C-alpha angles and dihedrals in degrees: 000000000000118000098015095133103038117207106266093242118157097024117139116243132214127232116287097213096206113161117178127263134073118298132190115262107279123244116251114269110265135206123035110013108187135128094275092051092048090051093051093045093051092049090047090052093058109130093009127127111292092236090069088079086078090071087070093069114125137040127332118192114223095172102245093036143021122233112204120192099211098174133007117202118241096229139359092267097052123097112289123281118252128231132179123212114198112189109194097198122013093163093251108163120237090245088068097053112019093083113063093225094051091043091056092046093048091049090051092049093049092046091055090048089050090054090055092047091051095049110130094017130105090248120092131188127195111237105155128217134279097332127085103226130162107255138175096239097074126024127169115222126188095308094330140086132236113200129185111198137180119221132185099219104222124246142169101227103311093335126098119257093211097176092055091045091051091052091052101043100032099032113024095040095052090045088052091052090050091049092053095052109119091237090057099049130073094264093186090057091048091051091048089051091054091043090056092052091045090054091051092051092047091049093050094045090054096054098089093049089055094048092248133130095194145004130208114194122226108256094027115147108223106169116090128221094253143331090276098039125071093193118111119272106272097222141354097037115145109234113232115260117187122226110251094239092058098035116122132178122225130189112221127193096245110012094046118211118006130176132210147129115303114208104214126221113265129051116335123182122203108202139168143111125305116287093015096115107268097129091038089060093046091048089054089051090050089055091042090087085074132062118244134214119256111274095030092111093229099072090119098037102104137170130187113277092241095061114126127189110229126204142152115267112188114204100024121134119247119200119200097317121163103238095156094120088066105026121047134166103006114199088237091058092237115161105248090190086068101029126177132172136158093210115032122197121233092264098045092045091052091047090051092048091054095045093046091051092050090045093062096042112276113154097174123063123191115200133179114192090216091070099038136093106258094212091056094049102052147348114200125217096262093052091047089051092053098039107038121217094252088060096047116073094187121093106202121234091242089068093049105039094084095047088050089057098037099044103027106024093242114150124201132208108195132186107212126171104152108051132046093194090094088066084077093066104028123115092191134015122199118189121204114212114179088335092308114120122223129185105234097164095123092050091048093050090057087059095045126106133207114262137171124240133224124227124266113203111194110258114258113256116247130223111212124217101237092206089068091060099073125147096189122113130219087273090058096250126127113243127191122159139131136231107216111295093316111070139029112204106213113178107301094345135089111212114203107221100165092113095049092097100181093067098107100169130046089227090062090063091055088043090054090053090050089048090056088052091047092049089061103032092043092053094241092119096049105152093259104063121078116243091257091051091049091052090048089054093049092048090054090053092048091049090054101042107019133233095305089074086077095060110037089131097031123097102196138073124280140163134212116272125199121252089252093060091044089054091045091056092046091050090053095049103111092209092059116126124188112211099192145005117213 
């Protein structure tokens, strides 16, 4: 299959015409639109006004695939143009796409191969980092491939470089298609990649049946290369070795029997001295809701899909959230069962984050004391003696963590290095010593004291006013974009997502914005459903039609977010209005 389309080098080109001055946007090229015509048109455009690229919009038939110019940039300094490459038959066997898990894994593998093949070209494809997430840039169809690619259409100043454009679109793209044909790739490597992801999914799906919230395989490499790199530490990392009392064996479809530490349901403390690996372990569990590429070191570190990282978030807006389990009897008389603030404190923001997570179905909370509000976590005896309970509206988490588990089935994994009071409520205590875990539950219980619990009434479900979730601007156009990993621009609003720690890919932030749009435009958020019910409805649609249903009118890259991150973005949208609490 290689070399079928050539590269168009050496063809003579016609005059581009291109005099200066603004021109109206050109009409799309009409008539025959195949690879030969595209080549001749690009060569003829050489030296012409940059705006003539817009005449390329639409489909171009290359025989075995269709190249669609979806968007042509207005000038060389504008955001990249967008093209779609739809390969009807890439020879991908049914075993690689019939199962949804293997289809996602195969698409991820091919996307990463496409990135390597495009290295050094003007074409770029979004492939993400260490996680295997469904994304818009590469989808596997029934034996074919659907690619969405960005391209900086070449220019000399504000004139078209037709020869370079012809090389990219009529040479590089066909070479890419050839390079993705199943006969041209290392099919054994592709199958092993999908097998690894399938094992991870099987391991995660079996956690609940084993009474576990997480599993960390023996030999896993948890430390990362640096604070700005999610790749595994290159050397010197201590492989994970489970304590015997928590070691479990699991049979996986492809790897066979593996062993590792099972984190049981209930309340698990992770303790130890500073720099001994407590937060590293919790960070791995945060990421364990996602699958990882082979060689990451965390392929068999898995956490239940409903796990949510909880932290304090001073300054966030809270809109009609029932925080009454944590906040009672405010001096202002405000109803904490229907709580609203434009500027939450650390404690009220953390309370809201917990209640919002439980509201939409989370049954696993991940907490690191370093990012929490101290006064919501604990109040020691001396403080209670000085500030009596009738003067303190906050109910600390330590008094509610057992009722959460007992009455609502919500487990908690908590990193705690500064207070032994949580020994009183812990079911299991794991101590990290130089990155080696030890089960010290029996020792901790000898230090524990009896304590009473408060009550945790399940937060009241909210019904969102769909009119408040609007991505249109004052000009009447929909606008969704992101700024790094910090901000989602949604219509006229900037949504601060820095504290939503389980966003692991920039594309997920864009995907969350598109999900908010889809919730409204798809009728899922209809003013009668609760937020949880609306998210259930959207998830069913995504399961049926895939991630691309989010972006039918969107030209950029995006990846699939979880329901918990979608809800987190919605809850931080300052325009949000809740119509009803039930």
